[in-house]
BALOBA-1460 file (C-alpha; in Angstrom, 3 decimals):
// residues 154
<rec num="1" residu="m" x="149.141" y="45.452" z="126.695"/>
<rec num="2" residu="r" x="150.466" y="47.848" z="123.853"/>
<rec num="3" residu="k" x="147.808" y="45.732" z="121.259"/>
<rec num="4" residu="i" x="145.083" y="46.036" z="123.283"/>
<rec num="5" residu="k" x="145.351" y="50.231" z="123.887"/>
<rec num="6" residu="i" x="146.131" y="50.831" z="120.312"/>
<rec num="7" residu="s" x="142.842" y="48.228" z="119.315"/>
<rec num="8" residu="l" x="140.533" y="50.143" z="122.023"/>
<rec num="9" residu="y" x="141.784" y="53.814" z="120.144"/>
<rec num="10" residu="i" x="140.919" y="52.233" z="116.711"/>
<rec num="11" residu="i" x="137.869" y="51.541" z="118.134"/>
<rec num="12" residu="i" x="136.881" y="54.022" z="119.759"/>
<rec num="13" residu="i" x="137.636" y="56.657" z="116.901"/>
<rec num="14" residu="i" x="135.700" y="54.090" z="114.021"/>
<rec num="15" residu="s" x="132.558" y="54.292" z="116.701"/>
<rec num="16" residu="l" x="133.086" y="58.314" z="117.390"/>
<rec num="17" residu="s" x="133.573" y="59.221" z="113.171"/>
<rec num="18" residu="s" x="130.354" y="57.064" z="112.346"/>
<rec num="19" residu="c" x="127.776" y="58.766" z="114.615"/>
<rec num="20" residu="g" x="125.954" y="61.110" z="111.955"/>
<rec num="21" residu="y" x="122.464" y="62.600" z="111.910"/>
<rec num="22" residu="s" x="120.837" y="63.056" z="108.791"/>
<rec num="23" residu="r" x="117.375" y="63.217" z="107.992"/>
<rec num="24" residu="l" x="115.893" y="60.404" z="106.632"/>
<rec num="25" residu="n" x="112.662" y="61.752" z="104.498"/>
<rec num="26" residu="d" x="113.629" y="65.590" z="104.358"/>
<rec num="27" residu="q" x="110.524" y="65.766" z="101.435"/>
<rec num="28" residu="s" x="107.778" y="67.416" z="103.383"/>
<rec num="29" residu="n" x="109.943" y="70.506" z="103.394"/>
<rec num="30" residu="e" x="109.721" y="71.346" z="99.944"/>
<rec num="31" residu="f" x="106.774" y="72.920" z="98.271"/>
<rec num="32" residu="k" x="106.039" y="75.637" z="96.350"/>
<rec num="33" residu="f" x="103.645" y="78.583" z="96.398"/>
<rec num="34" residu="n" x="101.637" y="79.193" z="93.357"/>
<rec num="35" residu="s" x="99.861" y="82.542" z="94.850"/>
<rec num="36" residu="i" x="99.094" y="83.506" z="97.928"/>
<rec num="37" residu="e" x="96.136" y="85.733" z="98.590"/>
<rec num="38" residu="i" x="95.054" y="87.281" z="101.719"/>
<rec num="39" residu="n" x="92.918" y="89.221" z="102.809"/>
<rec num="40" residu="g" x="92.598" y="91.488" z="105.459"/>
<rec num="41" residu="d" x="94.798" y="94.256" z="107.114"/>
<rec num="42" residu="k" x="97.879" y="95.326" z="104.293"/>
<rec num="43" residu="r" x="100.568" y="95.053" z="106.239"/>
<rec num="44" residu="l" x="99.524" y="92.198" z="108.271"/>
<rec num="45" residu="s" x="98.864" y="90.650" z="105.175"/>
<rec num="46" residu="y" x="102.107" y="92.054" z="103.533"/>
<rec num="47" residu="i" x="104.361" y="90.412" z="106.455"/>
<rec num="48" residu="l" x="102.675" y="87.158" z="106.732"/>
<rec num="49" residu="k" x="102.993" y="86.901" z="102.835"/>
<rec num="50" residu="n" x="106.899" y="87.662" z="103.049"/>
<rec num="51" residu="n" x="106.918" y="84.743" z="105.904"/>
<rec num="52" residu="l" x="105.503" y="82.076" z="103.808"/>
<rec num="53" residu="n" x="107.360" y="82.844" z="100.582"/>
<rec num="54" residu="l" x="110.676" y="82.300" z="102.410"/>
<rec num="55" residu="l" x="109.478" y="78.274" z="102.810"/>
<rec num="56" residu="s" x="108.677" y="78.259" z="99.501"/>
<rec num="57" residu="k" x="111.184" y="76.003" z="97.118"/>
<rec num="58" residu="p" x="110.774" y="76.967" z="93.687"/>
<rec num="59" residu="e" x="111.710" y="73.709" z="91.998"/>
<rec num="60" residu="s" x="109.393" y="71.532" z="94.175"/>
<rec num="61" residu="k" x="106.593" y="69.088" z="92.496"/>
<rec num="62" residu="k" x="103.970" y="69.760" z="95.579"/>
<rec num="63" residu="s" x="102.594" y="73.375" z="94.620"/>
<rec num="64" residu="y" x="99.699" y="75.275" z="96.357"/>
<rec num="65" residu="d" x="97.244" y="78.025" z="96.186"/>
<rec num="66" residu="l" x="96.628" y="79.957" z="99.116"/>
<rec num="67" residu="l" x="93.850" y="81.957" z="100.223"/>
<rec num="68" residu="i" x="93.715" y="83.293" z="103.654"/>
<rec num="69" residu="n" x="91.284" y="85.633" z="105.461"/>
<rec num="70" residu="l" x="93.191" y="87.323" z="108.148"/>
<rec num="71" residu="s" x="91.600" y="89.643" z="111.119"/>
<rec num="72" residu="s" x="92.672" y="91.149" z="113.956"/>
<rec num="73" residu="s" x="90.654" y="92.302" z="117.472"/>
<rec num="74" residu="k" x="92.362" y="93.860" z="120.524"/>
<rec num="75" residu="t" x="90.392" y="93.843" z="124.031"/>
<rec num="76" residu="s" x="90.489" y="95.177" z="127.015"/>
<rec num="77" residu="k" x="92.148" y="92.514" z="129.650"/>
<rec num="78" residu="i" x="93.085" y="94.105" z="132.986"/>
<rec num="79" residu="k" x="91.730" y="97.449" z="134.184"/>
<rec num="80" residu="d" x="92.909" y="99.531" z="137.595"/>
<rec num="81" residu="t" x="90.935" y="100.578" z="140.263"/>
<rec num="82" residu="a" x="90.007" y="103.958" z="138.009"/>
<rec num="83" residu="g" x="88.772" y="102.104" z="134.694"/>
<rec num="84" residu="k" x="91.974" y="102.819" z="133.057"/>
<rec num="85" residu="t" x="92.937" y="99.786" z="130.800"/>
<rec num="86" residu="t" x="96.672" y="97.971" z="131.669"/>
<rec num="87" residu="r" x="96.946" y="95.754" z="129.718"/>
<rec num="88" residu="f" x="95.475" y="94.784" z="126.252"/>
<rec num="89" residu="s" x="95.241" y="91.451" z="124.067"/>
<rec num="90" residu="v" x="95.782" y="91.424" z="120.636"/>
<rec num="91" residu="f" x="94.396" y="88.416" z="118.441"/>
<rec num="92" residu="l" x="95.171" y="87.437" z="114.908"/>
<rec num="93" residu="n" x="92.790" y="84.741" z="113.009"/>
<rec num="94" residu="a" x="93.659" y="83.044" z="109.675"/>
<rec num="95" residu="d" x="91.222" y="81.029" z="107.635"/>
<rec num="96" residu="l" x="93.086" y="79.143" z="105.283"/>
<rec num="97" residu="k" x="91.796" y="77.932" z="102.040"/>
<rec num="98" residu="l" x="94.529" y="75.139" z="100.910"/>
<rec num="99" residu="t" x="94.156" y="74.133" z="97.110"/>
<rec num="100" residu="d" x="97.337" y="71.658" z="95.972"/>
<rec num="101" residu="n" x="97.711" y="70.160" z="92.688"/>
<rec num="102" residu="n" x="94.342" y="67.955" z="92.199"/>
<rec num="103" residu="k" x="92.674" y="70.469" z="93.206"/>
<rec num="104" residu="a" x="91.724" y="69.055" z="96.388"/>
<rec num="105" residu="i" x="90.915" y="72.156" z="98.708"/>
<rec num="106" residu="k" x="91.409" y="71.971" z="102.364"/>
<rec num="107" residu="n" x="90.097" y="74.546" z="105.340"/>
<rec num="108" residu="r" x="91.332" y="75.586" z="108.255"/>
<rec num="109" residu="s" x="91.567" y="78.408" z="111.247"/>
<rec num="110" residu="f" x="94.208" y="79.221" z="112.961"/>
<rec num="111" residu="t" x="94.555" y="81.674" z="115.882"/>
<rec num="112" residu="a" x="97.134" y="83.421" z="118.030"/>
<rec num="113" residu="s" x="96.559" y="85.619" z="120.692"/>
<rec num="114" residu="n" x="99.115" y="88.076" z="122.908"/>
<rec num="115" residu="d" x="99.153" y="90.235" z="125.401"/>
<rec num="116" residu="y" x="100.543" y="93.691" z="125.805"/>
<rec num="117" residu="s" x="101.208" y="96.378" z="128.668"/>
<rec num="118" residu="v" x="100.253" y="100.037" z="128.850"/>
<rec num="119" residu="s" x="103.285" y="101.613" z="129.487"/>
<rec num="120" residu="n" x="103.949" y="105.228" z="130.524"/>
<rec num="121" residu="n" x="105.241" y="106.733" z="126.926"/>
<rec num="122" residu="h" x="102.783" y="105.883" z="124.315"/>
<rec num="123" residu="s" x="105.722" y="105.687" z="122.116"/>
<rec num="124" residu="d" x="106.626" y="102.167" z="124.439"/>
<rec num="125" residu="t" x="102.970" y="101.089" z="124.588"/>
<rec num="126" residu="i" x="102.444" y="101.231" z="120.640"/>
<rec num="127" residu="r" x="106.013" y="99.386" z="120.394"/>
<rec num="128" residu="n" x="104.859" y="97.054" z="122.885"/>
<rec num="129" residu="e" x="101.748" y="96.639" z="120.783"/>
<rec num="130" residu="k" x="103.840" y="96.416" z="117.216"/>
<rec num="131" residu="n" x="106.000" y="93.536" z="119.302"/>
<rec num="132" residu="s" x="102.989" y="91.470" z="119.966"/>
<rec num="133" residu="i" x="101.189" y="91.437" z="116.746"/>
<rec num="134" residu="q" x="104.824" y="90.482" z="115.421"/>
<rec num="135" residu="n" x="104.895" y="87.721" z="117.279"/>
<rec num="136" residu="n" x="101.364" y="86.753" z="116.918"/>
<rec num="137" residu="i" x="101.857" y="87.057" z="112.917"/>
<rec num="138" residu="d" x="105.486" y="85.174" z="113.629"/>
<rec num="139" residu="s" x="103.469" y="82.076" z="114.921"/>
<rec num="140" residu="l" x="100.931" y="81.737" z="112.944"/>
<rec num="141" residu="s" x="103.233" y="81.579" z="109.798"/>
<rec num="142" residu="e" x="105.072" y="79.019" z="111.555"/>
<rec num="143" residu="e" x="101.603" y="77.240" z="112.445"/>
<rec num="144" residu="i" x="100.096" y="77.277" z="108.689"/>
<rec num="145" residu="t" x="104.078" y="75.775" z="107.495"/>
<rec num="146" residu="k" x="103.789" y="73.183" z="109.863"/>
<rec num="147" residu="y" x="100.029" y="72.100" z="108.485"/>
<rec num="148" residu="i" x="101.505" y="72.203" z="105.194"/>
<rec num="149" residu="q" x="104.245" y="70.112" z="106.084"/>
<rec num="150" residu="l" x="101.971" y="67.604" z="107.890"/>
<rec num="151" residu="i" x="99.912" y="67.881" z="104.898"/>
<rec num="152" residu="n" x="102.710" y="66.561" z="102.461"/>
<rec num="153" residu="l" x="103.763" y="63.742" z="104.775"/>
<rec num="154" residu="n" x="100.468" y="61.876" z="103.668"/>
């Protein structure tokens, strides 16, 4: 009986210690940007460029040149009975032109939209607008990097 318990403990310990997770193919995340050129609003371009540069690995073999045309728009979404806008929609469009080592060019458009409410204080409304624009930029940079990672898989 004692031998069975000892062997059972050993089997459990071995099975638990060998359960490890590791990625099999992590090469899709390795790429670098030779140049990133963004046309559009300077502040938005700067934030998007910084988000993309964080993912670039200088020692990678796969390199890309990015040209992004960035445009933003704000539209009134909901109005109250007096005709005052109570909710705005902010749209951010990015037209990506991606050139890789072999000079192959890929074009793709990305869009992000977000809503924000008009507050009683003007400063709160401005803060809501900035937060929604920041969320749009974050989602655009995430979509662009996912797209580049998918290209690397092929």
